[in-house]
C-alpha positions as CSV (number, residue, x, y, z in Angstrom):
1,M,-0.1,0.4,-0.2
2,N,3.1,2.5,1.2
3,H,4.7,1.6,-2.4
4,R,1.0,2.8,-4.0
5,F,0.7,5.6,-2.6
6,E,5.1,6.7,-3.3
7,L,3.9,5.8,-6.7
8,M,0.8,8.0,-7.6
9,R,2.9,11.2,-5.3
10,S,5.5,10.8,-8.1
11,I,3.7,10.6,-11.3
12,T,1.6,14.1,-9.7
13,C,4.7,15.8,-8.8
14,A,5.8,14.9,-12.4
15,A,2.8,16.1,-14.3
16,D,2.8,19.7,-12.2
17,D,6.2,19.9,-12.9
18,L,5.3,19.5,-16.3
19,F,3.0,21.6,-16.5
20,Q,5.0,24.5,-15.2
21,R,7.5,23.9,-18.0
22,L,5.3,23.9,-20.5
23,A,3.6,27.2,-19.0
24,V,6.5,29.2,-18.3
25,G,9.1,27.5,-19.8
26,P,12.3,26.3,-18.1
27,P,14.1,28.4,-15.4
28,R,17.0,29.4,-16.8
29,P,20.4,28.6,-14.9
30,G,20.9,31.3,-12.2
31,V,17.3,32.8,-12.4
32,A,14.6,31.9,-9.7
33,L,11.6,31.4,-10.8
34,I,9.4,33.8,-9.7
35,M,5.5,33.4,-9.5
36,R,3.7,36.2,-9.7
37,E,-0.5,36.8,-8.4
38,S,-2.8,37.8,-10.7
39,P,-4.1,41.4,-9.6
40,P,-7.1,41.3,-8.2
41,P,-10.3,42.5,-9.9
42,A,-11.2,46.1,-10.3
43,I,-14.1,46.5,-8.2
44,S,-17.1,49.0,-9.6
45,D,-19.8,49.9,-8.0
46,P,-23.1,49.3,-9.7
47,S,-25.2,51.5,-8.1
48,P,-23.6,54.9,-7.1
49,P,-24.5,56.6,-3.9
50,R,-28.0,58.6,-4.1
51,Y,-29.9,61.3,-2.0
52,T,-33.7,60.2,-2.5
53,V,-36.7,61.8,-1.0
54,F,-39.8,60.6,-0.6
55,G,-43.2,62.5,-1.8
56,L,-46.3,60.8,0.3
57,D,-49.3,61.8,-0.6
58,V,-51.4,62.3,3.0
59,S,-54.9,63.8,1.7
60,G,-57.7,61.7,3.6
61,S,-58.7,59.7,0.4
62,M,-54.9,58.0,1.2
63,G,-57.2,56.9,4.2
64,A,-59.2,54.8,1.7
65,V,-59.3,51.0,2.4
66,D,-58.3,48.9,-0.8
67,Y,-54.7,48.7,0.0
68,P,-55.6,46.8,3.0
69,P,-55.5,48.5,5.7
70,S,-55.2,51.5,3.4
71,R,-53.7,53.2,0.7
72,L,-51.4,55.4,2.8
73,D,-50.1,52.5,5.1
74,G,-49.2,51.0,1.4
75,G,-47.1,53.7,0.5
76,I,-45.6,53.3,4.3
77,S,-44.3,49.5,3.4
78,A,-43.3,50.6,0.2
79,T,-41.0,53.1,1.6
80,I,-39.7,50.8,3.9
81,A,-39.0,48.4,1.4
82,H,-37.1,50.5,-0.9
83,N,-35.3,51.4,2.2
84,D,-34.5,48.1,3.2
85,A,-33.4,47.2,-0.6
86,R,-30.9,49.6,-0.8
87,T,-29.8,49.4,2.1
88,R,-28.4,46.1,0.7
89,V,-27.1,47.7,-2.1
90,C,-25.8,50.7,-1.1
91,P,-25.3,51.4,2.7
92,G,-23.7,55.0,2.3
93,D,-27.2,56.4,1.0
94,R,-29.4,59.2,2.8
95,I,-33.1,59.2,2.7
96,A,-35.7,62.3,3.1
97,I,-39.4,62.0,3.3
98,V,-41.9,64.8,2.6
99,S,-45.9,64.6,3.2
100,F,-48.1,66.5,1.5
101,S,-52.2,66.8,1.4
102,D,-53.1,70.9,1.6
103,V,-49.5,71.3,2.5
104,A,-46.5,70.0,2.5
105,R,-43.6,69.7,5.2
106,V,-40.4,67.9,5.7
107,V,-41.3,64.6,8.1
108,L,-37.5,63.7,7.6
109,P,-34.6,65.4,6.3
110,L,-32.0,63.6,4.9
111,T,-31.0,60.9,7.2
112,P,-28.2,57.5,6.4
113,I,-30.6,55.2,4.9
114,A,-28.9,52.5,7.9
115,N,-31.2,54.8,10.3
116,R,-34.0,52.2,10.0
117,R,-35.3,52.9,13.0
118,R,-36.0,56.7,12.9
119,I,-37.4,56.5,9.0
120,T,-39.6,54.1,10.4
121,W,-40.7,56.1,13.2
122,A,-41.2,58.5,11.1
123,L,-43.4,56.6,8.5
124,R,-45.7,55.5,11.1
125,R,-46.6,58.9,12.3
126,L,-48.3,59.9,9.6
127,T,-52.2,60.1,9.3
128,A,-54.4,61.2,6.4
129,S,-56.5,64.3,5.8
130,G,-57.3,67.1,3.6
131,G,-56.5,67.4,0.0
132,T,-53.8,67.5,-2.2
133,H,-51.6,69.6,-3.2
134,I,-49.2,68.1,-5.8
135,A,-46.9,70.7,-6.0
136,A,-46.4,71.7,-2.5
137,G,-44.7,68.7,-2.4
138,L,-42.9,68.8,-4.9
139,Q,-41.7,72.1,-3.4
140,A,-40.5,70.9,-0.4
141,I,-38.3,68.1,-2.8
142,A,-37.2,70.8,-4.3
143,R,-35.5,73.1,-1.2
144,I,-34.0,69.4,-0.1
145,F,-31.8,69.7,-3.1
146,E,-30.9,73.0,-3.3
147,N,-28.7,72.5,-0.8
148,K,-27.2,69.5,-2.3
149,R,-25.7,70.6,-5.4
150,S,-22.6,69.6,-5.5
151,S,-22.6,66.4,-3.4
152,G,-21.6,64.3,-6.4
153,R,-24.7,61.6,-5.9
154,Q,-27.5,60.7,-7.7
155,R,-30.5,62.6,-6.5
156,H,-33.7,61.0,-6.9
157,A,-37.3,61.9,-6.0
158,I,-40.1,59.1,-5.5
159,L,-43.5,60.7,-5.8
160,L,-47.1,58.7,-4.5
161,T,-50.6,60.2,-4.7
162,D,-53.7,58.9,-5.2
163,G,-55.0,62.6,-5.9
164,H,-55.6,65.2,-9.0
165,G,-54.3,68.7,-7.2
166,G,-52.5,71.5,-7.6
167,E,-50.3,72.8,-10.9
168,P,-47.2,70.6,-10.6
169,L,-45.4,71.2,-13.8
170,E,-43.6,74.3,-13.0
171,E,-42.5,73.1,-9.7
172,A,-41.4,69.3,-11.6
173,K,-39.7,70.9,-14.7
174,R,-37.4,73.0,-11.8
175,L,-37.0,69.2,-10.2
176,K,-35.9,67.6,-13.6
177,E,-33.7,70.5,-15.2
178,E,-32.5,72.3,-13.0
179,L,-31.7,70.8,-9.9
180,R,-31.1,66.9,-12.4
181,V,-33.6,64.7,-10.2
182,V,-34.8,61.3,-11.6
183,V,-38.5,61.6,-10.9
184,D,-40.5,58.6,-10.6
185,V,-44.5,58.9,-9.9
186,V,-47.1,56.2,-9.0
187,G,-50.2,56.4,-9.1
188,I,-52.8,54.7,-6.3
189,G,-56.4,54.5,-6.3
190,G,-59.2,51.6,-7.1
191,S,-58.6,52.1,-11.1
192,P,-56.5,54.7,-13.1
193,N,-59.3,57.3,-12.9
194,D,-58.9,57.9,-9.8
195,V,-55.6,60.5,-11.0
196,N,-54.8,62.1,-13.2
197,E,-52.1,60.4,-15.7
198,E,-51.6,62.6,-18.2
199,L,-51.2,64.9,-15.7
200,L,-48.7,62.7,-13.3
201,R,-46.7,61.4,-16.7
202,Q,-45.2,65.4,-17.7
203,V,-44.8,65.5,-13.7
204,A,-42.5,62.4,-14.1
205,T,-39.2,61.9,-15.4
206,T,-39.4,61.0,-19.5
207,D,-35.8,59.1,-20.3
208,P,-34.2,59.9,-24.0
209,D,-35.8,56.7,-25.2
210,G,-39.1,57.8,-24.7
211,F,-39.9,55.8,-21.3
212,C,-41.9,57.5,-18.9
213,H,-41.0,57.4,-14.9
214,Y,-44.8,57.0,-14.3
215,R,-46.9,53.9,-13.2
216,F,-50.6,53.3,-12.0
217,I,-50.6,50.8,-9.3
218,D,-53.5,49.0,-8.1
219,D,-52.5,46.3,-5.3
220,P,-49.7,47.1,-2.5
221,Q,-47.4,43.8,-2.9
222,T,-47.2,44.9,-6.8
223,L,-45.9,48.7,-4.8
224,S,-43.8,47.4,-2.5
225,E,-42.3,45.1,-5.3
226,H,-42.0,48.5,-7.7
227,Y,-39.9,50.1,-4.6
228,S,-37.7,47.7,-4.5
229,Q,-37.0,47.6,-8.2
230,L,-36.8,51.2,-7.9
231,A,-33.9,50.7,-5.2
232,Q,-31.8,48.6,-8.1
233,T,-31.6,51.3,-10.7
234,L,-33.0,54.5,-11.6
235,F,-33.8,53.2,-15.1
236,W,-36.4,50.2,-14.5
237,H,-37.9,49.8,-17.4
238,E,-36.0,46.5,-18.7
239,G,-37.8,43.8,-18.5
240,R,-41.5,45.7,-17.9
241,K,-44.5,44.4,-18.6
């Protein structure tokens, strides 16, 4: 048995030596053979850091129960899903939250995305009441980005609404053209007739290829899935149905 083992080891060593000679050639006399490891591949961040600002409609109709337990709760859950997905992709991000009805307010200033407790606490305090003033929400979002013009980060705004109100086009244009923000808009409700889809498409970013970053969603699970997809890339339309 020992003889067989030694024979196998000798054959293996001879094969290894032959392989090295064929690969690098025989060493020259007096020259040491130096084996160099290949340098590690360069790692490129597939998703650069972002500032993401969520604009959440908190008008009275967001209390409707067709997104159990309510449309607002569906929006809150989707925002948390985005936060969790984005934390895995780029934990150095910061997010902010703006609520809007008749007026808008900054519920959470730009905050490290890893601070999940603070973000969730801010979201869970939201309640539904009042009318819908989309322009006010966009104005509040714009003020956040105004202070971050030289950050070097991607800028993303996600607006969720079930309403029609306000005259948001001027503010939307400013966000997209002057502040260089990619604006995704999501309409929710029982049917697309619940929102002004033509207006919301104009609020949303339109890519050079003509794709519009607007989508109507009629159930909470798809809403959370969509928000999770937005966490992966700002150009989510690849593969969209």
